[in-house]
C-alpha positions in Angstrom: 112.2 89.9 108.6 115.6 89.0 107.1 116.9 89.7 103.7 115.5 92.0 101.2 112.4 93.0 103.2 114.3 93.8 106.4 116.9 95.8 104.7 114.4 97.8 102.8 112.3 98.5 105.9 115.3 99.7 107.9 117.0 101.7 105.2 114.1 103.3 103.3 111.0 103.2 105.4 112.5 103.8 108.8 115.7 105.7 107.8 114.6 107.8 104.8 111.0 108.2 105.7 110.3 108.1 109.5 113.6 109.7 110.7 113.4 112.4 108.1 109.9 113.2 109.3 111.1 113.3 112.9 113.9 115.7 112.1 111.6 117.9 110.1 109.1 118.0 113.0 111.9 119.0 115.4 113.2 121.6 112.9 116.6 120.1 112.6 118.4 118.8 109.5 121.4 116.8 110.6 122.5 116.3 107.0 122.6 120.1 106.5 124.4 120.7 109.8 127.1 118.0 109.1 127.6 119.2 105.4 127.7 122.9 106.4 130.4 122.1 109.1 132.4 119.9 106.7 132.1 122.4 103.9 133.3 125.3 106.1 136.3 123.3 107.3 137.2 122.1 103.7 136.7 125.6 102.3 139.1 127.0 104.9 141.7 124.6 103.8 141.1 124.8 100.1 139.0 127.9 99.1 138.2 126.6 95.6 134.6 127.7 94.5 134.1 124.3 92.8 134.4 122.6 96.1 131.8 125.0 97.6 129.5 124.2 94.7 129.9 120.5 95.4 128.7 121.0 98.9 125.7 122.9 97.7 124.7 120.1 95.3 125.5 117.1 97.6 122.3 117.1 99.6 120.2 117.0 96.5 122.3 114.2 95.0 122.1 112.2 98.3 118.3 112.6 98.3 117.9 111.5 94.7 120.1 108.4 95.3 118.1 107.5 98.4 114.8 108.0 96.5 116.0 105.9 93.6 117.1 103.2 96.0 113.8 103.1 97.6 112.0 102.9 94.2 114.3 100.2 92.9 113.7 98.0 95.9 110.0 98.7 96.5 108.6 100.3 93.3 105.6 102.6 93.7 104.3 100.9 96.8 107.7 101.3 98.4 107.7 105.0 97.7 104.2 105.3 99.2 105.6 103.5 102.3 108.4 106.0 102.6 106.0 108.9 102.3 103.6 107.4 104.9 106.6 106.9 107.2 107.6 110.5 106.7 104.1 111.6 107.7 104.4 109.4 110.8 107.6 111.2 111.7 106.0 114.5 111.2 103.2 113.6 113.6 105.5 112.5 116.4 104.9 115.7 118.2 101.2 115.8 117.6 100.0 112.4 118.7 101.8 109.2 119.7 98.9 107.0 118.6 98.6 108.7 115.2 102.4 108.3 114.8 102.3 104.6 115.6 99.3 104.0 113.3 101.1 105.7 110.4 104.4 104.0 111.2 102.8 100.5 111.4 101.0 101.1 108.1 104.2 102.3 106.5 106.1 99.2 107.7 103.3 96.9 106.4 103.4 98.7 103.0 107.2 98.4 103.0 107.0 94.7 103.7 104.3 94.2 100.9 106.5 96.2 98.5 109.3 93.8 98.8 107.3 90.5 99.0 107.3 89.7 95.3 105.4 86.4 95.8 102.5 88.2 97.4 102.5 90.9 94.8 102.4 88.3 92.0 99.6 86.5 93.7 97.6 89.7 94.1 98.2 91.1 90.6 98.2 87.9 88.7 101.7 88.6 87.2 
């Protein structure tokens, strides 16, 4: 799984989808914790309101960049793979079997999303 497929699967499906779902299921948002801590430290050094606004907008900007990257590499099927991986992460506390089924399905969709020859063969394009 080298190259484009492997990178997409690790960054988008596993990183953006599955791990985000796991963190949501656990009730922890590491990005928010990190940005809040960093924002408090920087605000203590430089109390400019513009900097505080930047730290309020940064999580949304990071999410939009990640979603755009997932779409650019995998198109609609890739976004569906990320969503299925997110559901797999959410179900980690419910059932291990359900989580594994959703995760394997998401990985398969992610692989199909980046395999352009197979997509051309299936769609006739």
